[in-house]
N, C-alpha and C positions, 0 to 999 in steps of 0.2 A: 252416442246419446247419453246425456248426463243422467245420473242415477235418479235425481229428483224428478226428471221428466219421465223416466221409465216407471218410477213408482206411481206417478199420477196416472199414466196410461194403463197400468196394470189395474189400479183400483177403479178406474172408469170402465174397464172392460168387465171387471167382476160385478159392478153395479148393473151393467146391461145384462149380464148373465142371470141376475136376480138372486144372488147369494143372500143368505140371511144376515141380519145385522150382527148376530153373534159370530158368524163366520168371518165377516168383515173385520170385526174387532179383533179376532184371533189373528188373522192375516196381518192386520195393522201392527199389533203388538210384536209379533215375531219379526216381521220385516223391519220395523223400527230399530230393533237391536242389531240386526244384520247390517242395515244401511249405516248405522253409527259406527260399527266395527270397520266397514269399508272406508268411511271417511277418516277414521283414526289411522288407518293404513295408508292414507293419501290417495285413495281411489275415488274418483268423482265421475268416471265415465264407465258405463257398462262394458265397453270394449277392453277395459283394463282388468276386469275381474277374471281370475284364473281358477283353475281347479284347486290350486294350492291355497288360495284365499278361502275357499269353501271348506277344504280340509282343516285348515287352521281354525276356522270359526267353529266347526262342528266336532273337533277332537275334544272329547270329554276331559282328557288329561291336561289340556291347555286352554280350555274354555274360560273366557273372561266375560263376566256379565256386564252389560252396559245399561246405565240408567240415564 
């Protein structure tokens, strides 16, 4: 599944769950950076995401902020 499709499905599910707008905005902000990181790594499908990608993204010593 393409990351952009997974993102849409995730946020559709969160809306159905009734999360607050503030929570929605927080999720959106955090995931925007993560998805940009993945695309910069050449990852466009959720099946391609590995634990190494997540470790690289979350490692404070190597963290790169994406705008």
